[in-house]
C-alpha positions in Angstrom: 67.3 -42.4 44.8 65.2 -39.8 43.0 64.2 -39.9 39.3 66.8 -37.4 38.2 69.7 -39.4 39.7 68.3 -42.7 38.2 68.1 -41.1 34.8 71.8 -40.0 35.1 72.8 -43.6 35.8 70.6 -44.8 32.9 72.3 -42.5 30.5 75.5 -44.6 31.0 73.6 -47.6 29.6 71.3 -46.2 26.9 71.0 -43.1 24.7 69.2 -40.1 26.3 66.4 -40.3 23.7 65.6 -43.9 24.9 64.8 -42.6 28.4 61.2 -41.2 28.5 60.1 -39.0 31.4 57.8 -36.5 29.8 54.2 -36.5 31.0 52.9 -37.3 27.5 55.1 -40.5 27.3 54.2 -41.6 30.7 50.5 -41.1 29.9 50.7 -43.2 26.8 52.6 -46.1 28.6 50.2 -46.0 31.5 47.6 -47.6 29.3 49.6 -50.8 29.3 47.6 -53.7 30.6 50.1 -54.3 33.4 48.9 -51.2 35.1 45.3 -52.1 35.3 45.1 -53.4 38.9 46.7 -50.5 40.8 46.5 -47.8 38.0 49.9 -46.3 38.7 51.8 -44.2 36.2 55.4 -45.2 35.6 58.0 -42.7 36.7 60.1 -43.3 33.7 60.2 -45.6 30.6 63.2 -47.0 28.8 62.8 -48.2 25.3 65.5 -50.6 24.1 65.6 -53.5 21.7 68.9 -54.6 23.2 68.9 -57.6 25.6 72.3 -56.5 26.8 71.0 -53.0 27.7 67.9 -54.5 29.3 70.1 -56.8 31.5 72.2 -53.8 32.6 69.1 -51.9 33.6 67.9 -54.9 35.6 71.3 -55.1 37.3 71.1 -51.4 38.2 67.6 -51.9 39.6 68.9 -54.8 41.7 71.0 -52.4 43.7 67.7 -51.2 45.2 67.5 -47.9 43.3 64.1 -48.5 41.6 61.6 -51.1 40.6 61.5 -52.5 37.1 58.5 -54.0 35.4 58.8 -55.3 31.8 56.2 -54.5 29.3 53.9 -57.5 29.1 54.4 -58.5 32.7 52.2 -57.8 35.7 53.0 -55.7 38.7 52.9 -57.2 42.2 49.8 -56.3 44.1 52.2 -55.2 46.9 52.5 -51.4 47.0 55.4 -50.0 44.9 57.4 -47.7 47.1 60.4 -47.1 44.9 60.4 -45.2 41.6 58.8 -47.4 38.9 60.6 -47.9 35.6 58.7 -49.5 32.7 61.2 -51.4 30.5 59.9 -51.5 26.9 62.0 -54.1 25.3 59.2 -55.4 23.0 60.3 -55.2 19.4 58.0 -53.2 17.1 56.6 -55.6 14.4 58.4 -55.1 11.2 56.4 -54.2 8.2 58.1 -57.0 6.2 57.0 -59.5 8.7 53.4 -58.3 8.8 53.3 -58.3 5.0 53.8 -62.1 4.9 50.3 -62.3 6.4 48.9 -59.9 3.8 46.4 -62.4 2.3 44.9 -63.2 5.7 44.7 -59.5 6.6 43.0 -58.7 3.3 40.2 -61.3 4.0 39.6 -60.0 7.5 39.5 -56.4 6.4 37.2 -57.2 3.5 34.7 -58.6 5.9 35.0 -55.6 8.2 34.5 -53.1 5.3 31.6 -55.0 3.8 29.8 -54.8 7.2 29.6 -51.1 6.6 32.4 -50.1 8.9 35.8 -48.8 7.8 34.4 -46.7 5.0 35.5 -43.0 4.9 33.3 -40.9 7.2 32.7 -37.2 7.7 35.6 -35.9 9.7 33.2 -34.1 12.0 32.4 -37.5 13.5 35.9 -38.8 13.7 36.6 -38.1 17.3 33.2 -39.2 18.4 33.5 -42.5 16.5 37.0 -43.1 17.7 36.6 -42.4 21.4 32.9 -42.6 22.3 31.5 -45.4 20.2 34.5 -47.7 20.0 36.1 -49.8 22.8 39.8 -49.1 22.9 40.6 -51.9 25.3 41.6 -54.2 22.5 44.2 -51.7 21.4 46.2 -52.2 24.6 47.8 -55.5 23.4 47.6 -55.0 19.7 50.6 -53.7 17.8 49.5 -54.0 14.2 49.1 -50.2 13.5 52.4 -49.5 15.2 54.1 -52.0 12.9 52.5 -50.3 9.9 53.2 -46.7 11.1 55.3 -44.9 8.5 57.4 -42.9 11.0 57.6 -45.2 14.0 61.0 -46.6 13.0 62.5 -43.1 13.0 61.8 -43.0 16.8 63.2 -46.5 17.7 59.6 -47.8 18.1 58.7 -45.5 21.1 55.0 -46.0 21.6 54.2 -42.3 21.9 55.3 -41.7 18.4 53.5 -44.6 16.8 49.9 -44.8 15.5 48.7 -46.4 18.7 50.5 -43.7 20.8 48.8 -40.9 18.8 45.4 -42.6 19.4 46.1 -42.5 23.2 47.3 -38.9 23.1 44.2 -37.8 21.3 42.1 -39.6 23.9 44.0 -37.7 26.6 43.2 -34.4 24.8 39.5 -35.2 24.4 39.2 -36.3 28.0 41.2 -33.3 29.2 43.7 -35.6 30.8 46.5 -34.0 28.7 47.1 -30.3 27.9 48.0 -29.2 24.3 51.7 -29.0 25.1 54.6 -28.4 22.6 55.3 -32.1 22.7 51.7 -33.0 22.0 51.9 -30.8 18.9 55.1 -32.5 17.8 53.5 -35.9 18.3 50.5 -35.1 16.2 52.4 -33.3 13.4 55.1 -35.9 13.1 52.7 -38.0 11.1 52.2 -38.2 7.3 48.4 -38.9 7.6 49.1 -41.7 5.2 46.2 -43.9 6.6 48.3 -47.1 6.6 47.4 -47.6 10.2 43.7 -47.4 9.6 43.9 -49.4 6.5 45.1 -52.4 8.5 43.2 -51.7 11.8 41.0 -54.7 12.8 39.1 -52.5 15.2 38.2 -50.1 12.5 39.5 -47.0 14.3 39.5 -43.9 12.1 43.0 -42.8 13.3 43.8 -40.7 10.3 40.5 -38.8 10.5 41.0 -38.3 14.2 44.4 -36.8 13.7 43.1 -34.4 11.1 40.3 -33.3 13.4 42.6 -32.9 16.4 45.0 -30.8 14.3 42.1 -28.5 13.6 41.5 -28.1 17.3 45.2 -27.3 17.8 45.0 -24.7 15.1 41.9 -23.1 16.7 44.0 -22.6 19.8 46.6 -20.8 17.7 49.2 -23.5 18.3 49.7 -24.8 14.8 53.4 -25.0 13.9 54.8 -21.7 12.5 55.9 -23.4 9.2 52.3 -24.0 8.3 51.2 -20.5 9.3 53.8 -19.2 6.9 52.5 -21.6 4.2 48.9 -20.2 4.7 50.2 -16.6 4.3 52.1 -17.6 1.2 49.0 -19.3 -0.4 46.8 -16.3 0.3 49.4 -13.8 -0.9 51.0 -15.5 -4.0 49.0 -18.8 -4.4 51.8 -21.1 -3.4 52.8 -22.6 0.0 56.4 -22.0 -0.7 55.9 -18.4 -1.9 57.1 -19.4 -5.5 56.2 -16.4 -7.7 53.7 -16.9 -10.5 56.2 -16.2 -13.2 58.4 -19.0 -12.1 55.4 -21.4 -11.8 54.5 -20.7 -15.4 58.1 -20.8 -16.8 57.6 -24.3 -18.1 54.7 -23.1 -20.3 56.4 -21.8 -23.5 54.4 -21.6 -26.7 51.6 -23.6 -25.1 48.5 -24.2 -27.3 45.3 -24.1 -25.3 41.8 -22.7 -25.6 41.0 -19.3 -24.1 38.4 -19.3 -21.4 35.9 -17.6 -23.7 35.5 -20.7 -25.7 33.8 -23.9 -24.7 36.3 -26.6 -24.1 36.4 -30.3 -23.2 38.4 -30.1 -20.0 40.1 -27.8 -17.5 43.7 -28.8 -17.0 44.4 -28.0 -13.3 48.2 -28.3 -13.0 48.7 -27.8 -9.3 51.2 -25.5 -7.7 53.6 -28.3 -6.7 53.6 -29.9 -10.2 54.1 -26.6 -11.9 57.1 -25.6 -9.9 58.7 -28.8 -8.5 57.9 -31.4 -11.2 57.5 -29.3 -14.4 58.4 -32.3 -16.6 55.2 -33.9 -15.4 53.2 -30.7 -16.2 54.7 -30.5 -19.6 54.2 -34.2 -20.4 50.5 -34.1 -19.7 50.1 -31.0 -21.7 51.8 -32.6 -24.7 49.5 -35.7 -24.3 46.4 -33.4 -24.4 47.6 -31.7 -27.5 48.7 -35.0 -29.1 45.3 -36.5 -28.6 43.6 -33.3 -29.9 41.8 -32.7 -26.6 40.1 -29.3 -26.3 41.2 -27.9 -23.0 41.8 -24.7 -21.1 44.1 -23.6 -18.2 43.8 -21.0 -15.5 47.5 -20.2 -15.7 48.3 -17.3 -13.3 44.8 -17.5 -11.8 45.1 -21.1 -10.7 46.8 -20.9 -7.3 46.9 -23.6 -4.7 44.1 -26.1 -3.8 44.8 -25.7 -0.1 45.7 -29.3 0.7 48.5 -28.3 3.1 46.0 -26.1 5.0 43.4 -28.9 5.3 46.0 -31.5 6.4 47.5 -29.3 9.1 44.3 -28.0 10.7 43.9 -24.6 9.1 40.4 -25.2 7.9 39.1 -21.6 8.1 41.9 -20.5 5.7 41.2 -23.5 3.5 37.5 -22.7 3.3 38.4 -19.3 1.7 40.7 -21.0 -0.8 38.1 -23.7 -1.6 35.4 -21.0 -2.3 37.8 -19.2 -4.6 38.6 -22.4 -6.5 34.9 -23.2 -6.8 34.3 -19.7 -8.4 37.3 -20.1 -10.8 36.2 -23.5 -12.0 32.5 -22.5 -12.3 33.4 -19.5 -14.5 35.2 -21.8 -17.0 31.9 -23.7 -17.6 33.8 -27.0 -18.1 32.3 -30.4 -17.3 35.6 -32.0 -16.4 38.7 -31.0 -14.4 41.8 -33.1 -14.8 44.9 -32.8 -12.6 48.2 -34.7 -12.5 48.6 -33.9 -8.7 47.4 -36.7 -6.4 47.1 -34.1 -3.6 44.8 -31.8 -5.6 42.7 -34.8 -6.6 42.3 -36.0 -3.0 41.6 -32.4 -1.9 38.9 -31.8 -4.5 37.2 -35.2 -4.2 37.4 -36.0 -0.5 38.7 -33.1 1.7 36.6 -30.3 0.2 33.2 -32.1 0.6 34.0 -33.9 3.8 35.6 -31.1 5.8 34.4 -27.9 4.1 31.1 -29.0 2.5 32.3 -27.7 -0.9 31.8 -29.8 -4.1 33.3 -28.5 -7.3 30.7 -28.1 -10.1 32.3 -30.6 -12.5 33.7 -34.1 -12.8 37.1 -34.5 -11.2 39.7 -36.8 -12.8 43.3 -37.6 -12.1 45.5 -37.5 -15.1 45.9 -41.3 -14.9 42.1 -41.6 -15.3 42.2 -39.4 -18.3 45.1 -41.1 -20.0 43.4 -44.5 -19.4 40.4 -43.1 -21.2 42.4 -41.8 -24.1 44.1 -45.2 -24.5 40.8 -47.1 -24.5 39.3 -44.7 -27.1 42.4 -45.1 -29.3 43.3 -41.4 -29.1 46.9 -42.3 -28.2 49.2 -44.4 -30.2 51.7 -46.0 -27.8 55.0 -47.3 -29.1 57.1 -49.9 -27.4 59.5 -49.1 -24.6 62.1 -51.6 -23.3 61.7 -50.6 -19.6 61.3 -52.4 -16.4 59.4 -50.1 -14.0 57.7 -50.2 -10.6 54.8 -48.1 -9.5 54.5 -46.5 -6.1 50.9 -45.8 -4.9 50.7 -42.3 -3.4 48.6 -42.3 -0.3 46.4 -39.4 -1.5 45.6 -41.2 -4.7 45.6 -44.8 -3.5 44.5 -45.5 0.0 42.6 -42.2 0.5 41.0 -42.0 -2.9 40.9 -45.7 -4.0 42.7 -45.1 -7.4 44.9 -48.1 -7.9 44.2 -49.4 -11.4 44.2 -46.4 -13.7 48.0 -45.7 -13.4 48.8 -49.4 -13.8 46.5 -49.8 -16.8 48.2 -46.9 -18.5 51.7 -48.5 -17.9 50.5 -52.0 -19.0 49.2 -50.6 -22.3 52.7 -49.7 -23.3 54.3 -52.5 -25.5 57.5 -53.9 -24.2 57.2 -52.3 -20.7 57.5 -54.6 -17.7 55.7 -53.6 -14.5 57.3 -55.1 -11.4 55.3 -54.7 -8.2 56.9 -54.1 -4.9 55.8 -56.6 -2.2 53.9 -53.8 -0.4 51.5 -52.2 -2.9 48.0 -50.8 -3.3 46.4 -50.4 0.1 49.4 -51.9 1.8 51.9 -49.6 0.1 54.5 -47.8 2.3 54.1 -44.1 2.4 56.9 -42.0 0.8 57.0 -39.9 4.0 56.2 -36.6 2.5 52.4 -36.2 3.2 50.5 -34.5 6.0 53.0 -31.6 6.1 55.8 -33.9 7.4 58.2 -32.9 4.6 58.1 -29.3 5.9 57.8 -30.1 9.6 60.5 -32.8 10.0 62.4 -33.4 6.8 64.7 -35.9 8.3 61.9 -38.2 9.4 60.3 -37.7 6.0 63.5 -38.8 4.3 63.8 -41.8 6.6 60.4 -43.1 5.4 61.4 -42.6 1.7 64.6 -44.5 2.3 62.6 -47.5 3.5 60.4 -47.4 0.4 63.4 -47.2 -1.9 65.0 -50.2 -0.2 61.9 -52.2 -1.3 62.9 -51.5 -4.9 66.5 -52.8 -4.7 65.7 -56.6 -5.2 63.5 -55.7 -8.3 66.4 -54.3 -10.4 64.1 -51.8 -12.2 65.0 -49.0 -14.6 62.5 -46.5 -13.3 60.4 -45.8 -10.2 57.2 -44.2 -11.3 54.4 -42.6 -9.3 51.5 -40.1 -9.8 52.3 -37.6 -7.0 54.7 -34.7 -7.2 55.6 -34.9 -3.5 56.5 -38.6 -3.8 58.7 -37.7 -6.7 60.5 -35.0 -4.8 61.1 -37.0 -1.7 62.3 -40.1 -3.6 64.7 -38.1 -5.7 66.1 -36.1 -2.8 66.5 -39.2 -0.7 68.0 -41.4 -3.4 70.8 -38.8 -3.8 71.3 -38.3 0.0 71.2 -42.0 0.8 73.1 -43.1 -2.3 70.4 -45.3 -3.9 70.6 -44.4 -7.6 67.2 -44.6 -9.2 65.4 -42.7 -11.9 62.1 -41.3 -10.6 59.3 -39.9 -12.8 55.5 -39.6 -13.2 53.4 -42.2 -15.1 52.5 -39.3 -17.4 56.1 -38.8 -18.5 56.4 -42.5 -19.4 53.2 -42.4 -21.5 54.5 -39.2 -23.2 57.8 -41.0 -24.0 55.9 -43.9 -25.5 54.1 -41.4 -27.7 57.4 -39.9 -28.9 56.5 -36.6 -27.3 
């Protein structure tokens, strides 16, 4: 019986999406240890967590149609004449299960990081480090990163669409064993670039950096998804990836008191295009705090534009370089010593992505708004009144794992009398991703929302009043998902809570 007929029979047992026959899937699964001796490639893979479905597949194979080998077993040395089906019935480790070993993992990772490995590296070396200097053999039987993968659960644990699968796909591209197909593009862009896989990797593989670098290679071939091409055009034309007009982005600024650029000021308040349009309450709250604390600041207003994060994260580095040079010029002309932004994405872009990818460093100190608020509180420039609130803080990937900012937002919240901060089980470097980063919100909104839903479920046992964060994209995804998935929860920025405590 040929493969097509076998697939037809299999569809009576499992859903079509559980049957994998694409070359990219077969390539990924061919790296299973069970194929080492004879080095065959399976003709098809079936992913199922159901023992009942697995048994039915074995019964079908028993009729002589094909040979089944289970993941984790060995193939007989005898030549396989019939079509070979790999049955993947291995459950993907649940993040909740892995989190129970968090203390042990932290100690191991601490030792790895202190050895000099695992620290952020220049992205130009990501692929070389990942595939030429590291031994991937230990990845074959390790499932840690797959268990931590933000999006893996949206694809029923199929290996190709997990962190481990992406590592193997990138290997195939670099070794010219896989072409840049439409499916390869989908695999590499269905990722939030949250870095949770690398954060827990015992082999210290820079998966996130390798995905960034490979996306750039895809973009150079002109194969970047159209949605990001459109975003690039919008940023260049109107300064916003969603083509939001300047007038609308500035609509929240009414009767704003700020210093003109001709005067020497303390800081430049960089709002960020997403904060300005999508979370204007955050933008307004921070502005009120600056005024309340008598901070001398200025703003670029209609000249601000976009930082280019979406371009950098999706591989459009040439376009991003032009934006970065424009931003550098705008900031330099202000003459300020400090730039402050309430956008986690802007902060990550200015402090990490600009210098690492583009070789551009802005001519001033870069602070996130949570840093600045923490400073204002410590210097007694803000008088915080009591709030009877129980809140939980979500660590954005851009501000937390990627930039190492964990304490400033928490310190700002803890300084408010009467406020109770309840931590989710998975926090700081272990925090789940909201699902919105890396362009995923635009590329595959459903998968993005699935990830946000998992994070919101972490909150339910805590019985909090407010979920707070420091990233506009996290806010948007959580709000949208909470409505669509019927999980009522108030979501806002840390800045808004501090402003409320100041009666602003």
